[in-house]
VMD Tcl script that draws the C-alpha trace (Angstrom):
set ca {
  {102.08 16.35 40.14}
  {100.14 18.75 42.37}
  {102.90 18.33 44.96}
  {105.60 19.34 42.27}
  {103.57 22.19 41.55}
  {103.67 23.27 45.00}
  {107.16 22.83 45.50}
  {107.99 24.49 42.20}
  {105.88 27.71 43.58}
  {107.60 27.59 46.61}
  {111.09 27.66 45.33}
  {110.19 30.58 42.97}
  {108.88 32.57 45.84}
  {112.00 32.03 47.66}
  {114.09 33.15 44.79}
  {111.91 36.04 43.95}
  {111.87 37.34 47.78}
  {114.55 39.77 48.90}
  {116.77 38.21 51.33}
  {117.97 40.13 54.36}
  {121.76 40.59 54.83}
  {123.57 39.44 57.73}
  {123.94 42.84 58.84}
  {120.02 43.45 58.70}
  {119.54 40.42 60.68}
  {121.96 41.17 63.39}
  {120.79 44.80 63.41}
  {117.23 43.45 63.69}
  {117.87 41.25 66.60}
  {119.67 44.07 68.53}
  {116.86 46.10 68.56}
  {114.59 43.35 69.88}
  {116.83 42.44 72.42}
  {117.05 46.11 73.55}
  {113.36 46.39 73.48}
  {113.01 43.13 75.56}
  {115.61 44.38 77.99}
  {113.95 47.73 78.29}
  {110.51 46.04 79.00}
  {112.34 43.73 81.77}
  {113.30 46.94 83.55}
  {109.66 48.05 84.01}
  {107.28 47.31 86.97}
  {105.50 44.19 86.97}
  {101.71 45.66 86.03}
  {103.44 47.73 83.51}
  {105.38 45.00 81.76}
  {102.35 42.71 81.71}
  {100.27 45.12 80.22}
  {102.63 45.87 77.59}
  {102.94 42.47 76.76}
  {99.34 41.95 76.74}
  {99.02 44.76 74.16}
  {101.93 44.28 72.00}
  {103.02 40.78 71.90}
  {99.49 39.42 72.48}
  {97.24 41.88 70.19}
  {94.96 42.64 72.94}
  {93.22 45.73 73.02}
  {92.92 48.22 76.10}
  {89.52 47.02 76.60}
  {90.36 43.21 76.80}
  {93.22 44.16 79.22}
  {90.80 46.02 81.35}
  {88.40 43.10 81.39}
  {90.95 40.58 81.90}
  {92.28 42.53 84.98}
  {89.04 43.68 86.36}
  {89.66 47.31 85.88}
  {88.10 50.17 83.92}
  {89.28 51.03 80.54}
  {90.92 54.14 81.49}
  {92.69 52.66 84.19}
  {94.71 50.83 81.32}
  {95.01 53.42 78.73}
  {96.50 56.06 80.46}
  {99.24 53.91 82.29}
  {99.93 52.24 79.02}
  {100.53 55.48 77.13}
  {102.94 56.47 79.69}
  {104.77 53.12 80.08}
  {105.41 53.74 76.08}
  {106.64 56.94 76.91}
  {109.12 55.34 79.60}
  {110.04 52.68 77.13}
  {111.16 55.45 74.53}
  {113.15 56.96 77.15}
  {114.82 53.92 78.28}
  {115.49 53.03 74.50}
  {117.03 56.68 73.79}
  {119.09 56.47 76.88}
  {120.40 52.84 75.90}
  {121.18 54.41 72.22}
  {122.64 57.30 73.66}
  {125.06 55.46 76.13}
  {126.10 53.37 72.96}
  {127.00 56.31 71.29}
  {128.97 57.89 74.28}
  {130.98 54.62 74.70}
  {131.80 54.42 70.75}
  {133.18 58.22 71.11}
  {135.07 57.39 74.34}
  {136.64 54.29 72.36}
  {137.50 56.53 69.64}
  {139.21 59.09 71.91}
  {140.98 56.41 73.69}
  {142.43 54.63 70.33}
  {143.87 58.16 69.47}
  {145.84 58.28 72.72}
}
mol new
graphics top color blue
foreach p $ca { graphics top sphere $p radius 0.5 }
foreach p [lrange $ca 0 end-1] q [lrange $ca 1 end] { graphics top cylinder $p $q radius 0.2 }
display resetview
């Protein structure tokens, strides 16, 4: 009886949840891929710290302790790396826009 109630509650939750469209899933996956590609471009220390900060959920203090350095030696470079990632992602997006525009021009010819 208890298991049946849990199954019914789970099924109800699934039917009530708003399902993502295929387009939304594809867009989200492409965005994740772009972020991971941008992180892959970074130098090793920046890459490692960004991964610890975002993917492992570590604080600046925890990263500094792990890397045996001062708090500020982590904070400033991580913030600078975030700016760098933002620029990389903007350039990637701009590249896509330019390519789409060029394709439209070529198709008109």
